[in-house]
Each structure stands twice: as structure tokens, then as C-alpha cells.
C-alpha positions as CSV (number, residue, x, y, z in Angstrom):
1,X,208.6,-44.0,167.0
2,X,205.2,-42.5,166.3
3,X,203.8,-42.9,162.8
4,X,203.0,-39.8,160.9
5,X,199.3,-39.0,160.2
6,X,199.8,-39.0,156.4
7,X,201.2,-42.6,156.7
8,X,197.9,-43.6,158.3
9,X,196.0,-41.9,155.5
10,X,198.0,-43.6,152.8
11,X,197.6,-47.0,154.6
12,X,193.8,-46.4,154.8
13,X,193.8,-45.6,151.1
14,X,195.6,-48.9,150.5
15,X,193.0,-50.7,152.7
16,X,190.1,-49.1,150.8
17,X,191.7,-50.0,147.5
18,X,192.2,-53.6,148.6
19,X,188.6,-53.9,149.8
20,X,187.3,-52.5,146.5
21,X,189.4,-54.6,144.2
22,X,190.9,-57.3,146.3
23,X,194.5,-57.8,147.0
24,X,195.1,-58.4,143.3
25,X,194.4,-54.7,142.7
26,X,197.5,-53.9,144.8
27,X,201.1,-54.0,143.8
28,X,203.2,-56.4,145.7
29,X,205.1,-53.6,147.4
30,X,201.8,-52.1,148.6
31,X,200.6,-55.5,149.9
32,X,203.8,-55.9,151.8
33,X,203.7,-52.4,153.4
34,X,200.0,-53.0,154.3
35,X,200.8,-56.3,156.1
36,X,203.8,-54.7,157.9
37,X,201.8,-51.7,159.0
38,X,198.7,-53.6,160.1
39,X,201.0,-55.8,162.3
40,X,202.1,-52.8,164.3
41,X,199.2,-50.3,164.2
42,X,196.0,-51.0,166.2
43,X,194.2,-48.0,164.8
44,X,194.6,-49.1,161.1
45,X,193.7,-52.7,162.1
46,X,190.5,-51.3,163.7
47,X,189.8,-49.3,160.5
48,X,190.2,-52.5,158.4
49,X,187.9,-54.5,160.8
50,X,185.2,-51.7,160.7
51,X,185.4,-51.6,156.9
52,X,185.1,-55.3,156.6
53,X,182.0,-55.3,158.9
54,X,180.4,-52.4,156.9
55,X,180.9,-54.3,153.6
56,X,179.5,-57.5,155.2
57,X,176.4,-55.7,156.4
58,X,175.8,-54.3,152.9
59,X,175.5,-57.9,151.6
60,X,172.5,-58.4,153.9
61,X,170.9,-55.1,152.7
62,X,168.4,-55.6,149.9
63,X,165.1,-54.2,148.6
64,X,162.7,-54.9,145.8
65,X,163.0,-52.9,142.7
66,X,159.9,-51.9,140.7
67,X,160.7,-52.8,137.0
68,X,158.7,-49.8,135.8
69,X,160.7,-47.5,138.0
70,X,163.9,-49.1,136.9
71,X,163.0,-48.5,133.2
72,X,162.1,-44.9,134.0
73,X,165.4,-44.3,135.7
74,X,167.4,-45.9,132.8
75,X,165.4,-43.9,130.2
76,X,166.0,-40.6,132.1
77,X,169.7,-41.4,132.4
78,X,169.8,-42.1,128.6
79,X,167.9,-38.9,127.9
80,X,170.3,-36.9,130.0
81,X,173.3,-38.5,128.3
82,X,171.8,-37.4,124.9
83,X,171.2,-33.9,126.2
84,X,174.8,-33.6,127.3
85,X,176.1,-35.0,124.0
86,X,173.9,-32.5,122.1
87,X,175.1,-29.7,124.3
88,X,178.7,-30.7,123.6
89,X,178.1,-30.7,119.9
90,X,176.4,-27.3,120.1
91,X,179.4,-25.8,122.1
92,X,181.8,-27.1,119.5
93,X,179.7,-25.5,116.7
94,X,179.5,-22.3,118.7
95,X,183.3,-22.1,119.1
96,X,183.8,-22.9,115.4
97,X,181.3,-20.2,114.4
98,X,183.0,-17.7,116.7
99,X,186.4,-18.5,115.3
100,X,185.1,-18.2,111.8
101,X,183.4,-14.9,112.5
102,X,186.6,-13.6,114.1
103,X,188.7,-14.8,111.1
104,X,186.3,-13.1,108.7
105,X,186.4,-9.9,110.7
106,X,190.2,-9.9,110.5
107,X,190.3,-10.7,106.8
108,X,187.6,-8.2,106.0
109,X,189.3,-5.5,108.0
110,X,192.6,-6.0,106.3
111,X,190.9,-6.0,102.9
112,X,188.9,-2.9,103.7
113,X,192.0,-1.1,105.0
114,X,193.9,-2.0,101.8
115,X,191.0,-0.9,99.5
116,X,190.4,2.2,101.6
117,X,194.0,3.2,101.3
118,X,193.6,3.0,97.5
119,X,190.3,4.9,97.5
120,X,191.3,7.6,100.0
121,X,193.1,9.9,97.5
122,X,190.2,9.6,95.1
123,X,187.7,10.9,97.7
124,X,190.2,13.4,99.1
125,X,190.3,11.7,102.6
126,X,193.3,11.8,104.8
127,X,194.6,8.3,105.8
128,X,194.0,9.0,109.5
129,X,190.3,9.9,108.7
130,X,190.0,6.7,106.7
131,X,191.4,4.5,109.5
132,X,189.2,6.2,112.1
133,X,186.1,5.6,110.0
134,X,187.2,2.1,109.3
135,X,187.7,1.3,113.0
136,X,184.4,3.0,114.0
137,X,182.1,1.7,111.3
138,X,183.7,-1.7,110.3
139,X,186.1,-3.2,112.8
140,X,184.4,-2.4,116.1
141,X,180.9,-3.6,115.1
142,X,182.3,-6.6,113.3
143,X,184.4,-7.5,116.3
144,X,181.5,-7.1,118.7
145,X,179.3,-9.2,116.6
146,X,181.8,-12.0,116.3
147,X,182.5,-12.0,120.0
148,X,178.7,-12.1,120.6
149,X,178.8,-15.8,119.6
150,X,181.1,-16.5,122.6
151,X,178.7,-14.9,125.0
152,X,175.6,-16.8,123.8
153,X,176.1,-19.8,126.2
154,X,176.3,-17.5,129.2
155,X,173.1,-15.7,128.6
156,X,170.5,-18.2,127.4
157,X,167.6,-16.3,129.0
158,X,168.1,-13.4,126.6
159,X,167.3,-15.7,123.6
160,X,164.5,-17.8,125.1
161,X,160.8,-17.1,125.5
162,X,158.6,-18.1,128.5
163,X,158.3,-21.7,127.3
164,X,162.1,-22.1,126.9
165,X,162.0,-22.1,123.1
166,X,164.4,-20.2,121.0
167,X,163.0,-17.0,119.5
């Protein structure tokens, strides 16, 4: 009975896992199925042999490392990690600021609507006129401004000068 291609892929995955972490990295059931499959499948046995030869040849491969270059690489990796951490903190601040601005927009809009409803009869405005003015001059600009915070990370060129510094 021919073995399905996906079976070969799963066995090759088990072979790779065993070569990376030793047979201790495999569960007993996976070890048993690997032994049984390798006993009957020449293609997977060849894959195991080729993988073993590749790993053995890597042991003979070596080169001298310049200590100064090594320290430069490590310092650039550390600097990049710090940049990523700072960017993550900045994104969290930006989301917090955006949510706060949106919440203040909603609260301010509700308060303005309530106060406007009380003031409309005094200034002889119709409620529809008041709501239209409120939407035009308060809610729309406030909402656009609060949503602007969410767009800032996607358009950094708008807020940077030629040297990359914030304006």
C-alpha cells in the first residue's frame, strides 16, 4: 500500500525534530512511528541520512570571529531591541491618547447637547438647528481630531523634517 505524501511530510518533520533536540525531544509514540516508518521507507531513510551528513559537515565548518565586529553586532542588536521596545511603548501611549480623546469627545458632545437643549429656548433656536450646529461645529471637528491620533503612526513623513526629527 503506497504511503500518502502527507505521511512523508509528517515523518520528515519528526526526523527534523529529533535531529534538533535528540530523541528525548520526541514523545514515545512519535519515536515508535518513526522507527516503524524508517524500517519500510527508503525515501525517508535517505532523508535521515542526508540530514545527518549535513549536520556532521556543519561541525567541520568554522571561521574566526573578529571580537570588535562581534561587539558591534551585539550592540546593534541591543539598540534595535531598545528601539522596538520604545516603539511599543509609544504605540500604547498613542492608543491610550486616542481612546481618551474619543471618550472626551463623547462626553463633551453629550454635555453640549444637554446644555444646548436648555439654552435653545433662551436664544430662540429650534432644537433641529441646535443639533445641526452642534454636529457641525463640535462633534465633527472633535471626532476628526480624536481619530487623527490613530492615523499618526501611518503617516510619519507628515510630521518629520528632512533630518527625521519631529517638528
